C-alpha positions as a printed NumPy array, in Angstrom:
array([[-38.875,  -4.737,   6.502],
       [-36.805,  -3.86 ,   9.318],
       [-33.623,  -2.218,   8.943],
       [-32.661,  -4.893,  11.686],
       [-33.786,  -7.897,   9.824],
       [-31.761,  -6.505,   6.859],
       [-28.189,  -6.798,   9.473],
       [-28.982,  -9.963,  10.257],
       [-30.328, -11.887,   7.125],
       [-28.397, -13.736,   4.421],
       [-27.499, -11.566,   1.102],
       [-27.229, -12.569,  -2.365],
       [-24.542, -12.095,  -4.242],
       [-25.757,  -8.773,  -6.197],
       [-26.23 ,  -7.294,  -2.681],
       [-22.309,  -8.307,  -1.358],
       [-21.249,  -6.649,  -4.759],
       [-23.32 ,  -3.859,  -4.6  ],
       [-21.806,  -3.174,  -0.632],
       [-18.438,  -3.58 ,  -1.996],
       [-18.411,  -1.531,  -4.699],
       [-20.028,   1.198,  -2.524],
       [-17.833,   0.392,   0.336],
       [-14.292,   0.315,  -2.032],
       [-15.259,   3.607,  -4.062],
       [-16.182,   5.294,  -0.816],
       [-12.492,   4.561,   0.519],
       [-10.584,   6.194,  -2.745],
       [-13.046,   9.029,  -3.218],
       [-10.8  ,  11.303,  -1.333],
       [ -7.536,  10.577,  -3.126],
       [ -9.827,  11.365,  -6.514],
       [-10.726,  14.379,  -5.266],
       [ -7.427,  15.69 ,  -4.395],
       [ -6.043,  14.56 ,  -7.733],
       [ -2.519,  15.284,  -6.864],
       [  0.425,  13.855,  -8.986],
       [  2.174,  12.073,  -6.197],
       [  5.834,  11.489,  -6.544],
       [  6.962,   9.266,  -9.224],
       [  3.831,  10.661, -11.084],
       [  5.381,  13.881, -12.363],
       [  8.097,  12.294, -14.561],
       [  5.565,   9.867, -16.027],
       [  3.113,  12.087, -16.99 ],
       [  5.822,  14.449, -18.741],
       [  7.097,  11.561, -20.593],
       [  4.047,   9.249, -20.638],
       [  6.257,   6.545, -19.366],
       [  6.451,   3.297, -18.213],
       [  9.995,   1.766, -17.343],
       [  8.117,  -0.584, -14.66 ],
       [  9.575,  -3.793, -16.672],
       [ 12.862,  -2.661, -15.229],
       [ 11.883,  -2.887, -11.493],
       [ 10.427,  -6.676, -12.287],
       [  6.742,  -5.279, -13.188],
       [  6.826,  -6.066, -16.775],
       [  2.739,  -6.773, -16.146],
       [  2.539,  -3.28 , -15.588],
       [  3.802,  -1.787, -18.684],
       [  1.334,  -4.344, -20.47 ],
       [ -1.582,  -2.569, -18.532],
       [ -1.102,   0.886, -19.654],
       [ -0.605,  -0.32 , -22.897],
       [ -3.746,  -1.919, -22.908],
       [ -5.412,   0.498, -20.957],
       [ -4.372,   3.834, -23.534],
       [ -4.024,   1.577, -26.62 ],
       [ -0.629,   3.169, -27.109],
       [  2.903,   2.162, -26.605],
       [  3.584,   4.048, -23.811],
       [  1.414,   5.156, -20.226],
       [ -0.092,   8.922, -21.077],
       [ -1.72 ,   9.643, -17.721],
       [ -5.644,   8.58 , -17.946],
       [ -6.302,   9.028, -14.21 ],
       [ -8.832,   8.184, -12.414],
       [ -9.823,   5.818, -15.052],
       [ -7.536,   2.903, -14.202],
       [ -8.19 ,   3.441, -10.168],
       [-11.535,   3.431, -10.907],
       [-12.033,  -0.002, -12.974],
       [ -9.181,  -1.482, -10.178],
       [-11.836,  -0.691,  -7.68 ],
       [-14.969,  -1.935,  -9.602],
       [-12.785,  -5.657, -10.203],
       [-11.461,  -5.394,  -6.425],
       [-15.124,  -5.2  ,  -5.683],
       [-15.856,  -8.799,  -7.257],
       [-12.92 , -10.236,  -5.757],
       [-13.987,  -9.441,  -2.495],
       [-17.484, -10.65 ,  -2.785],
       [-15.492, -13.898,  -3.709],
       [-13.133, -13.796,  -0.948],
       [-16.273, -13.228,   1.359],
       [-18.164, -16.146,  -0.167],
       [-15.008, -18.473,   0.171],
       [-15.42 , -17.742,   4.026],
       [-18.795, -17.826,   4.39 ],
       [-21.149, -19.581,   1.642],
       [-24.318, -17.851,   3.799],
       [-23.165, -14.461,   4.216],
       [-24.759, -11.613,   6.402],
       [-23.696,  -8.307,   6.576],
       [-21.21 ,  -8.776,   9.343],
       [-19.751, -11.389,   7.169],
       [-19.004,  -8.841,   4.446],
       [-16.809,  -6.807,   7.057],
       [-14.167,  -9.252,   7.227],
       [-12.5  ,  -9.154,   3.866],
       [-12.618,  -5.311,   3.705],
       [ -9.415,  -4.442,   5.645],
       [ -7.628,  -5.87 ,   2.705],
       [ -8.961,  -2.182,   0.474],
       [ -9.458,  -0.921,   3.969],
       [ -5.787,  -1.385,   5.232],
       [ -4.085,   2.497,   6.363],
       [ -0.707,   2.123,   4.705],
       [ -2.691,   0.875,   1.066],
       [ -3.667,   4.713,   0.986],
       [  0.263,   5.377,  -0.076],
       [ -0.109,   2.759,  -2.749],
       [ -3.141,   4.815,  -3.927],
       [ -1.944,   7.507,  -4.262],
       [  0.252,   7.007,  -6.967],
       [ -1.86 ,   7.916, -10.204],
       [ -0.022,   5.493, -12.533],
       [  0.935,   2.454,  -9.828],
       [ -1.997,   2.603,  -7.487],
       [ -4.059,   1.084, -10.111],
       [ -1.811,  -1.926, -10.632],
       [ -1.145,  -2.577,  -6.985],
       [ -4.65 ,  -3.144,  -6.6  ],
       [ -4.983,  -5.322,  -9.384],
       [ -2.343,  -7.266,  -7.608],
       [ -4.295,  -7.732,  -4.68 ],
       [ -7.329,  -9.004,  -7.058],
       [ -5.086, -11.617,  -8.496],
       [ -3.738, -12.687,  -5.386],
       [ -7.528, -12.894,  -4.05 ],
       [ -8.265, -14.882,  -7.519],
       [ -5.401, -17.363,  -6.643],
       [ -6.626, -18.114,  -3.027],
       [-10.204, -18.391,  -4.281],
       [-10.032, -20.33 ,  -7.28 ],
       [-11.303, -24.033,  -7.234],
       [-10.704, -25.558, -10.554],
       [-12.547, -29.047, -11.681],
       [ -9.763, -30.484, -12.351],
       [ -6.209, -30.828, -10.285],
       [ -4.468, -29.54 , -13.515],
       [ -6.622, -26.113, -13.308],
       [ -6.322, -26.114,  -9.324],
       [ -2.697, -26.609,  -9.727],
       [ -2.056, -23.952, -12.703],
       [ -4.347, -21.389, -12.766],
       [ -3.796, -19.827,  -9.134],
       [ -0.156, -20.335, -10.107],
       [ -0.673, -17.979, -13.302],
       [ -2.931, -15.694, -11.276],
       [ -0.262, -15.444,  -8.499],
       [  2.855, -14.74 , -11.121],
       [  0.748, -11.874, -12.671],
       [  0.514, -10.221,  -9.139],
       [  3.991, -10.475,  -8.226],
       [  4.45 ,  -8.881, -11.829],
       [  2.54 ,  -5.994, -11.205],
       [  3.852,  -5.45 ,  -7.678],
       [  6.257,  -8.23 ,  -5.752],
       [  5.2  ,  -6.964,  -2.567],
       [  1.575,  -8.651,  -3.166],
       [  3.48 , -12.116,  -2.514],
       [  3.4  , -10.933,   1.432],
       [ -0.902, -11.058,   0.871],
       [ -0.596, -14.497,  -0.538],
       [  1.365, -15.833,   2.024],
       [ -0.592, -14.061,   4.624],
       [ -3.694, -15.272,   3.528],
       [ -2.454, -18.931,   3.474],
       [ -1.795, -18.405,   7.178],
       [ -5.345, -17.158,   7.141],
       [ -6.694, -20.133,   4.921],
       [ -5.124, -22.481,   7.771],
       [ -7.453, -21.129,  10.307],
       [-10.648, -21.259,   8.292],
       [ -9.866, -24.924,   7.287],
       [ -9.112, -25.522,  11.238],
       [-12.713, -23.728,  11.49 ],
       [-14.678, -25.987,   9.154],
       [-13.252, -28.905,  10.626],
       [-11.59 , -29.723,   7.482],
       [-10.481, -33.403,   7.884],
       [ -6.871, -33.858,   8.96 ],
       [ -5.362, -35.319,   5.893],
       [ -7.349, -32.915,   2.962],
       [ -6.128, -30.   ,   5.813],
       [ -2.385, -30.964,   5.167],
       [ -3.284, -32.141,   1.381],
       [ -4.262, -28.171,   0.854],
       [ -1.468, -26.875,   2.414],
       [  0.568, -28.797,   0.199],
       [ -1.311, -27.516,  -2.877],
       [ -0.558, -23.713,  -1.708],
       [  3.454, -24.557,  -1.641],
       [  2.946, -26.22 ,  -5.137],
       [  0.997, -23.265,  -6.343],
       [  3.562, -20.627,  -4.817],
       [  6.902, -22.698,  -6.402],
       [  5.096, -22.909,  -9.57 ],
       [  4.073, -18.816,  -9.515],
       [  8.04 , -18.039,  -8.804],
       [  9.179, -20.08 , -11.978],
       [  6.522, -18.249, -14.041],
       [  7.769, -14.856, -13.152],
       [ 11.414, -16.088, -13.196],
       [ 10.919, -16.652, -16.737],
       [  8.683, -14.001, -17.604],
       [  8.78 , -10.425, -16.027],
       [ 12.412, -11.377, -13.721],
       [ 14.839, -11.409, -16.639],
       [ 14.234,  -7.652, -17.552],
       [ 14.933,  -6.757, -13.875],
       [ 17.713,  -4.41 , -13.5  ],
       [ 20.247,  -6.149, -11.287],
       [ 20.485,  -3.824,  -8.273],
       [ 17.133,  -4.151,  -7.33 ],
       [ 17.6  ,  -7.858,  -6.843],
       [ 20.426,  -7.93 ,  -4.244],
       [ 19.266,  -9.297,  -1.078],
       [ 21.432,  -8.966,   2.214],
       [ 24.917,  -9.741,   2.172],
       [ 25.284, -13.271,   4.127],
       [ 28.723, -12.293,   4.892],
       [ 27.603,  -9.149,   6.908],
       [ 25.124, -10.355,   9.489],
       [ 22.015, -10.113,   8.144],
       [ 20.234, -11.245,  10.934],
       [ 21.103,  -8.072,  12.539],
       [ 20.366,  -5.981,   9.405],
       [ 16.759,  -7.808,   9.19 ],
       [ 16.3  ,  -6.883,  13.141],
       [ 17.218,  -3.165,  12.645],
       [ 14.9  ,  -3.265,   9.743],
       [ 11.734,  -5.155,  11.689],
       [ 12.143,  -2.488,  14.039],
       [ 12.112,   0.64 ,  11.641],
       [  8.625,  -1.011,  10.025],
       [  7.438,  -1.477,  13.725],
       [  8.545,   2.244,  14.453],
       [  6.58 ,   3.301,  11.5  ],
       [  3.473,   1.049,  12.316],
       [  3.493,   2.284,  16.003],
       [  2.106,   5.7  ,  14.146],
       [ -0.772,   4.283,  13.027],
       [ -1.859,   3.946,  16.992],
       [ -2.445,   7.243,  18.124],
       [ -5.643,   8.978,  20.595],
       [ -8.67 ,   7.011,  19.564],
       [ -7.068,   4.501,  16.895],
       [ -5.284,   2.293,  20.216],
       [ -8.667,   2.066,  21.644],
       [-10.045,   1.154,  18.465],
       [ -7.119,  -1.374,  18.072],
       [ -7.179,  -2.86 ,  21.656],
       [-10.67 ,  -3.472,  21.696],
       [-10.425,  -5.649,  18.049],
       [ -7.067,  -8.027,  19.872],
       [ -9.406,  -8.631,  22.757],
       [-12.476,  -9.429,  20.576],
       [ -9.807, -11.3  ,  18.166],
       [ -8.497, -13.44 ,  21.404],
       [-12.253, -14.511,  21.977],
       [-12.245, -16.056,  18.882],
       [ -8.64 , -17.811,  19.29 ],
       [ -9.902, -19.385,  22.489],
       [-13.249, -20.451,  20.455],
       [-10.319, -21.789,  17.747],
       [ -8.554, -23.771,  20.275],
       [-11.637, -25.531,  22.083],
       [-13.027, -26.135,  17.85 ],
       [ -9.444, -27.919,  17.992],
       [ -9.703, -29.932,  21.256],
       [-13.188, -31.177,  20.034],
       [-11.587, -32.794,  17.153],
       [-10.583, -35.651,  19.53 ],
       [ -7.284, -35.976,  17.4  ],
       [ -3.866, -37.804,  18.907],
       [ -2.061, -35.989,  21.343],
       [  0.864, -35.657,  18.6  ],
       [ -1.466, -34.003,  15.829],
       [ -3.604, -32.171,  18.197],
       [ -0.222, -30.695,  19.4  ],
       [  0.679, -30.159,  15.372],
       [ -2.251, -28.39 ,  14.815],
       [ -2.304, -26.086,  17.708],
       [  1.384, -24.88 ,  17.637],
       [  0.797, -24.915,  13.736],
       [ -2.735, -22.18 ,  14.233],
       [ -0.591, -20.356,  17.305],
       [  2.426, -19.52 ,  14.491],
       [ -0.307, -18.427,  12.07 ],
       [ -0.404, -15.082,  13.965],
       [  3.618, -13.973,  14.418],
       [  4.259, -15.322,  10.902],
       [  1.609, -12.768,   9.523],
       [  3.023, -10.435,  11.513],
       [  5.972, -10.774,  10.092],
       [  4.725, -10.644,   6.58 ],
       [  3.711,  -7.167,   7.169],
       [  7.071,  -6.211,   5.783],
       [  7.845,  -9.809,   4.834],
       [  9.995,  -9.851,   1.571],
       [ 11.356,  -6.587,   1.843],
       [ 13.008,  -7.479,   5.142],
       [ 15.617,  -9.624,   2.845],
       [ 16.662,  -6.838,   0.212],
       [ 19.989,  -4.709,   0.616],
       [ 18.046,  -2.051,  -0.375],
       [ 15.588,  -1.853,   2.275],
       [ 12.346,   0.773,   1.317],
       [ 10.39 ,   1.331,   4.805],
       [  7.71 ,   3.258,   2.522],
       [  3.998,   2.509,   4.02 ],
       [  3.519,   1.334,   0.312],
       [  5.738,  -2.13 ,   0.85 ],
       [  3.053,  -2.798,   3.742],
       [  0.295,  -4.45 ,   2.29 ],
       [  0.569,  -6.925,   4.614],
       [ -0.919,  -5.326,   7.209],
       [ -4.298,  -5.431,   5.455],
       [ -3.832,  -9.561,   6.004],
       [ -3.16 ,  -8.835,   9.872],
       [ -6.218,  -6.94 ,  10.114],
       [ -8.397,  -8.978,   8.312],
       [ -7.021, -12.145,  10.35 ],
       [ -7.98 ,  -9.874,  13.43 ],
       [-11.292,  -9.354,  12.419],
       [-11.955, -13.206,  11.323],
       [-10.927, -14.06 ,  14.81 ],
       [-13.592, -11.46 ,  16.392],
       [-16.053, -12.673,  14.204],
       [-15.569, -16.275,  15.336],
       [-15.692, -15.077,  19.271],
       [-18.271, -12.611,  18.932],
       [-20.951, -14.815,  16.469],
       [-22.065, -17.436,  19.078],
       [-22.779, -14.385,  21.584],
       [-25.029, -12.677,  19.512],
       [-25.76 , -12.791,  15.515],
       [-25.613,  -8.788,  15.466],
       [-22.913,  -8.545,  17.692],
       [-20.128,  -8.571,  15.184],
       [-21.508,  -5.614,  13.773],
       [-19.273,  -4.068,  15.857],
       [-16.385,  -4.44 ,  13.25 ],
       [-17.723,  -1.648,  11.363],
       [-16.38 ,   0.534,  13.683],
       [-12.391,  -0.086,  12.799],
       [-13.404,   0.004,   9.721],
       [-15.154,   3.597,  10.283],
       [-11.751,   4.281,  12.02 ],
       [ -9.641,   3.597,   8.618],
       [-12.138,   5.173,   6.322],
       [-11.946,   8.739,   8.781],
       [ -8.168,   8.206,   8.315],
       [ -8.486,   8.22 ,   4.469],
       [-10.481,  11.286,   4.356],
       [ -8.168,  12.988,   6.372],
       [ -5.221,  11.711,   3.977],
       [ -7.275,  13.142,   1.395],
       [ -7.726,  16.875,   3.026],
       [ -3.421,  16.496,   3.608],
       [ -3.034,  15.441,   0.11 ],
       [ -5.23 ,  18.787,  -0.871],
       [ -3.086,  20.643,   0.846],
       [ -0.194,  19.255,  -0.42 ],
       [ -1.21 ,  20.628,  -4.089],
       [ -2.086,  23.962,  -2.975],
       [  1.296,  24.393,  -1.298],
       [  3.467,  22.586,  -4.283],
       [  0.877,  24.891,  -6.738],
       [  2.084,  28.279,  -4.668],
       [  5.655,  26.818,  -4.902],
       [  5.464,  26.069,  -8.303],
       [  4.335,  29.523,  -9.676],
       [  6.562,  31.278,  -6.925],
       [  9.782,  29.515,  -8.449],
       [  8.58 ,  29.751, -12.096],
       [  7.567,  33.655, -11.607],
       [ 10.982,  34.572, -10.352],
       [ 12.487,  32.454, -13.201],
       [ 10.431,  33.972, -16.3  ],
       [ 11.171,  37.38 , -14.524],
       [ 14.538,  37.178, -15.048],
       [ 15.607,  36.692, -18.667],
       [ 19.328,  35.612, -17.68 ],
       [ 17.674,  33.   , -15.845],
       [ 15.18 ,  32.338, -18.619],
       [ 17.958,  31.912, -21.264],
       [ 20.392,  29.977, -19.111],
       [ 21.509,  26.916, -20.824],
       [ 20.741,  24.879, -17.821],
       [ 19.645,  25.792, -14.009],
       [ 20.377,  23.092, -11.212],
       [ 17.948,  22.139,  -8.599],
       [ 19.132,  21.273,  -5.422],
       [ 16.625,  19.495,  -2.97 ],
       [ 16.828,  19.838,   0.876],
       [ 14.965,  17.301,   2.436],
       [ 12.439,  18.471,   5.919],
       [  9.097,  17.231,   7.213],
       [  8.361,  20.853,   7.964],
       [  7.243,  22.159,   4.684],
       [  3.761,  21.348,   4.559],
       [  2.884,  23.968,   7.668],
       [ -0.452,  24.182,   7.397],
       [ -1.245,  20.333,   8.068],
       [  0.925,  20.651,  11.573],
       [ -2.282,  20.218,  13.23 ],
       [ -3.332,  17.248,  11.327],
       [ -0.037,  15.541,  11.521],
       [  0.029,  16.056,  15.462],
       [ -3.392,  14.579,  16.21 ],
       [ -2.112,  11.873,  13.432],
       [  1.342,  11.349,  13.169],
       [  0.802,   8.162,  10.807],
       [ -0.289,  10.835,   8.039],
       [  3.066,  12.366,   7.908],
       [  4.244,   9.037,   6.771],
       [  1.483,   7.996,   4.629],
       [  2.542,  11.833,   2.764],
       [  6.363,  11.112,   2.473],
       [  6.843,  14.219,   0.613],
       [ 10.123,  15.887,   2.268],
       [ 10.829,  18.064,  -0.551],
       [  9.926,  21.327,  -1.29 ],
       [ 10.051,  20.739,  -5.653],
       [ 10.918,  18.231,  -7.781],
       [ 12.857,  19.392, -11.138],
       [  9.919,  17.703, -13.567],
       [  7.234,  19.946, -11.96 ],
       [  8.607,  22.85 , -13.693],
       [  8.052,  21.669, -17.033],
       [  4.314,  21.99 , -16.491],
       [  4.92 ,  25.66 , -16.049],
       [  7.012,  26.087, -19.301],
       [ 10.061,  26.063, -17.413],
       [ 12.112,  23.357, -19.362],
       [ 15.667,  24.33 , -18.406],
       [ 15.922,  22.71 , -15.061],
       [ 17.937,  19.708, -15.176],
       [ 16.526,  16.506, -12.981],
       [ 17.451,  16.037,  -9.276],
       [ 20.098,  13.352,  -9.757],
       [ 22.515,  16.674, -10.482],
       [ 21.349,  18.481,  -7.631],
       [ 24.92 ,  18.389,  -6.349],
       [ 25.979,  20.994,  -8.602],
       [ 23.539,  23.319,  -6.546],
       [ 24.236,  22.447,  -3.464],
       [ 28.066,  23.239,  -4.522],
       [ 27.122,  26.65 ,  -5.383],
       [ 24.705,  27.87 ,  -2.242],
       [ 28.426,  27.095,  -0.263],
       [ 30.327,  29.211,  -2.223],
       [ 29.361,  32.815,  -0.994],
       [ 28.13 ,  34.164,  -4.493],
       [ 25.432,  36.266,  -4.241],
       [ 22.205,  35.488,  -5.04 ],
       [ 19.97 ,  37.085,  -7.801],
       [ 16.523,  36.249,  -6.314],
       [ 16.538,  35.686,  -2.43 ],
       [ 12.99 ,  34.227,  -1.17 ],
       [ 11.724,  32.83 ,   1.539],
       [ 12.234,  28.904,   0.549],
       [ 15.   ,  29.099,  -1.803],
       [ 17.649,  31.055,  -3.31 ],
       [ 18.554,  31.747,  -7.248],
       [ 22.006,  32.335,  -8.393],
       [ 23.064,  33.037, -12.259],
       [ 27.131,  31.702, -12.134],
       [ 28.218,  32.397, -15.954],
       [ 25.15 ,  30.687, -18.663],
       [ 24.455,  28.334, -15.595],
       [ 21.538,  28.783, -12.705],
       [ 21.584,  27.099,  -9.774],
       [ 18.373,  27.046,  -7.609],
       [ 19.582,  26.263,  -3.562],
       [ 16.896,  25.324,  -1.168],
       [ 16.568,  26.902,   2.123],
       [ 15.793,  25.054,   5.305],
       [ 12.479,  25.695,   6.417],
       [ 11.711,  27.805,   9.374],
       [ 12.13 ,  26.511,  12.816],
       [  9.886,  26.925,  15.58 ],
       [  7.101,  28.012,  13.737],
       [  3.884,  28.056,  15.941],
       [  0.457,  28.484,  14.57 ],
       [ -2.141,  30.102,  16.86 ],
       [ -5.902,  30.773,  15.317]])
């Protein structure tokens, strides 16, 4: 068979699964090769700790207890991520057949942005949390695609799956709502009758309400009250939502740099072509004027809703988190653009939708670049750990100190070796999100056990301002000994360093 024939012929389920298995594993390969404990992974590895229930993620505790056959969470990376990736390949296969009963290779490209979401790289960086976040996406996909034989099954099973997704990672609710918007466009394209169209929308709303109810009586009671506080209605919440949304847009804009901007503009133009095609199909339904306007308005409203769901529910909380790991909804936005682009390109030529692979290749390239940055960070962290542990262990007074306090100086200039990459791909600095020199949880891996956790860093900061002579004065830190207590005071990284080679 010629390659040109393979590109356009219908694929079987096994072939689609194999395609997604290769594609999904390829995306996480740089993270596995880097093997870098990311932020929370350090203390979780030390304590084999879970503590997800207090974050409203009770099912994460259950997941690691099942995978490790213990009552805690020993580090078994990369096994959980590999298992989640395999399950994700089956979920994406199911989603592909849900949208395209007779899929070709181009059809398989449409749902892939849910996994090839650039901001999902930060989620997958966590050796502990990454697998749970991926499985929450899987649960959402199965909730969207489930078609039971009875009315009770169509109501209960998706609701239970969605509650499971929220209990693994609450942000996955944004993905479900975004896929519901995309489902409306799919139903319009497939010429679903008017009554059936809104009947299905009602079912989605009922499933969502029941899922929230299930979550509220299972995982939510274990949640710390401080994590569930919403914006104060008496303090102009709309202004705060606007500010938070602007901060998210500023972070997302970091992605559109250099050739990535051109790729995104081309993708949007192709999506506009598909939107015009969809509008033509609405006009051909010969609905009444009121129904036609309502359906057109609903489809037009889907795009800004999906854009709003990029940060989604995080906009409503008092402690707003602008981290990349909260932007799982960006994958749905990309999938929406891919779907509309497919609708616009397919009627022109059956091979034309394959150009969507260029956008996916750009994201895959970003994943490998991010993997190299993680490797640089791992090298820098190992060097910092060796230097600090050597200085402490070589001074008996510090070795035998009752307690050593560690201050943290936040800066975006610690990782000098990646400055060239950050300049070309600014979004990588946002994805890395490591602006400290050292965490106290890292030192026990080098045998230093008398350094206290970060929450007591104010003591070291205060000691650094008192003008005591340092016991050790290094490039990045000073070590002080006052009585029986030691203090590690970080310096600000040098300014204006230009690397020329």
